[in-house]
C-alpha positions as CSV (number, residue, x, y, z in Angstrom):
1,M,126.6,99.0,93.1
2,K,123.1,100.4,91.8
3,A,120.2,101.3,93.9
4,L,116.9,102.1,92.4
5,V,115.1,104.5,94.6
6,Q,111.7,105.3,94.5
7,R,109.5,107.7,96.5
8,V,106.5,106.3,98.6
9,S,103.7,106.6,100.3
10,E,104.0,103.2,101.4
11,G,105.6,99.8,100.2
12,S,105.5,96.4,101.4
13,V,107.0,92.8,100.3
14,T,105.6,89.3,100.7
15,I,107.4,85.9,100.7
16,D,105.0,82.6,100.8
17,G,102.1,84.8,101.8
18,E,103.6,86.6,104.4
19,V,103.9,90.5,104.8
20,V,107.6,90.7,105.8
21,G,108.2,93.9,105.4
22,S,106.4,97.0,105.3
23,I,106.8,100.9,104.9
24,G,104.8,104.1,104.9
25,R,106.6,107.1,103.8
26,G,109.9,107.1,102.3
27,L,112.1,105.0,100.0
28,V,111.3,101.8,98.1
29,I,115.2,101.2,97.3
30,L,115.8,98.0,94.7
31,F,119.5,97.2,95.2
32,G,122.0,95.3,93.4
33,A,125.6,94.4,93.9
34,G,128.3,94.2,90.4
35,R,131.3,91.9,90.1
36,S,133.7,95.0,90.7
37,D,132.1,96.8,93.5
38,T,133.6,97.0,96.6
39,E,132.9,98.1,100.5
40,K,133.7,101.6,99.3
41,D,130.7,101.4,96.4
42,V,128.3,100.1,99.4
43,A,129.5,103.1,101.6
44,Y,128.7,105.8,98.9
45,L,125.5,104.3,98.3
46,A,124.3,104.2,101.6
47,E,124.8,107.7,102.0
48,K,123.3,109.3,98.9
49,C,120.4,107.3,99.5
50,A,119.5,108.3,103.2
51,N,120.5,112.0,102.0
52,L,118.8,112.2,98.5
53,R,116.7,115.2,98.6
54,I,113.6,114.0,96.7
55,F,110.9,114.7,99.2
56,R,108.5,117.9,98.5
57,D,109.0,120.9,101.1
58,E,107.0,123.9,102.5
59,N,107.5,125.4,98.9
60,D,106.7,121.9,96.8
61,K,110.3,121.8,95.7
62,M,112.2,118.5,96.1
63,N,114.6,119.7,98.8
64,L,114.5,117.7,101.5
65,S,115.9,113.6,102.3
66,L,114.8,110.3,104.1
67,L,116.4,111.5,107.6
68,D,114.9,114.9,107.1
69,I,111.6,114.2,107.2
70,G,112.0,111.4,109.4
71,G,110.7,108.8,106.7
72,E,111.2,104.7,106.4
73,A,113.2,102.5,104.0
74,L,112.5,99.2,102.5
75,I,115.5,97.5,101.3
76,I,115.0,94.6,98.4
77,S,117.7,92.8,96.7
78,Q,117.3,92.6,93.2
79,F,119.8,91.3,90.9
80,T,118.3,91.6,87.7
81,L,119.8,95.5,88.0
82,Y,122.8,93.8,86.4
83,G,120.7,92.4,83.3
84,D,122.2,93.4,80.2
85,C,119.7,93.5,77.5
86,R,121.5,95.0,75.0
87,K,121.9,91.8,72.9
88,G,119.6,89.0,71.5
89,R,116.3,89.1,74.1
90,R,117.6,86.8,77.1
91,P,118.9,88.9,80.0
92,G,122.5,88.7,80.6
93,F,124.0,88.2,84.2
94,S,128.0,88.1,84.1
95,D,128.1,91.8,85.6
96,A,126.1,91.2,88.6
97,A,128.2,90.1,91.5
98,D,128.0,86.0,92.8
99,P,125.6,85.7,95.2
100,A,127.8,85.1,98.1
101,D,129.0,88.9,97.2
102,A,126.2,90.1,96.6
103,E,124.5,88.8,99.9
104,K,127.2,90.4,102.1
105,F,126.9,93.7,100.3
106,Y,123.2,94.0,100.5
107,G,123.8,93.1,104.6
108,K,126.1,95.8,104.7
109,F,123.6,98.0,103.0
110,V,120.8,97.7,105.3
111,E,123.5,97.8,108.3
112,L,124.5,101.3,106.9
113,M,121.2,102.3,106.2
114,R,120.3,101.8,109.8
115,R,123.1,103.2,111.5
116,Q,121.9,107.0,110.1
117,N,118.9,107.1,112.0
118,I,116.2,106.1,109.6
119,V,113.3,105.4,111.8
120,K,112.3,101.9,110.1
121,V,114.4,99.9,108.2
122,A,112.5,96.8,106.7
123,T,113.9,94.4,104.2
124,G,113.0,91.5,102.0
125,R,115.3,88.2,102.3
126,F,117.9,87.8,99.6
127,G,117.6,85.5,97.1
128,A,113.8,84.6,98.0
129,D,110.5,84.7,95.3
130,M,108.9,88.1,96.6
131,K,106.3,89.9,95.7
132,V,106.9,94.0,96.2
133,K,103.8,96.2,96.7
134,I,105.1,99.7,95.7
135,L,102.7,103.2,96.0
136,N,105.3,105.2,93.7
137,D,104.5,109.3,95.3
138,G,105.2,111.3,92.1
139,P,106.1,109.2,90.5
140,V,109.6,109.9,91.5
141,T,112.5,107.0,91.0
142,F,116.5,107.3,90.4
143,L,118.8,105.1,89.5
144,L,121.5,105.9,91.5
145,E,125.3,103.8,90.6
146,S,128.3,103.9,92.8
147,K,130.9,104.1,89.8
148,G,132.3,107.4,88.7
149,G,129.8,109.1,91.8
150,V,132.4,111.2,94.0
151,G,134.3,109.7,96.4
152,V,134.4,106.0,95.1
């Protein structure tokens, strides 16, 4: 499982011209599920995203988490995180979870993030053609992967 985590000043997602989710200061999380992922991977990534210390403290050090700052999260499903571009010129997606499993994992990830008392958790819509606006703060961006993670 992968999450591309971006520290943002604001973010929003639009579908068919309608803003369906928006946040202020916090994280935009692009979430992708892989073929071999399990519920354990979802739990690991949700805990990691909520507690990752990437916000500035009073000494201008990245020492605070989303929970510490009372930040918000915008979570977008993103199967292209599993695009393999090593061969040829067209990405392959054989490592991505099938859509039914990916949607289940996405829903579980959103649920687990909400359970952590994040002030606001907004989402896109699984499988939709979405336009995502991200005002990256820093820029600060991390790719988190559950495979090989502690406890997974």
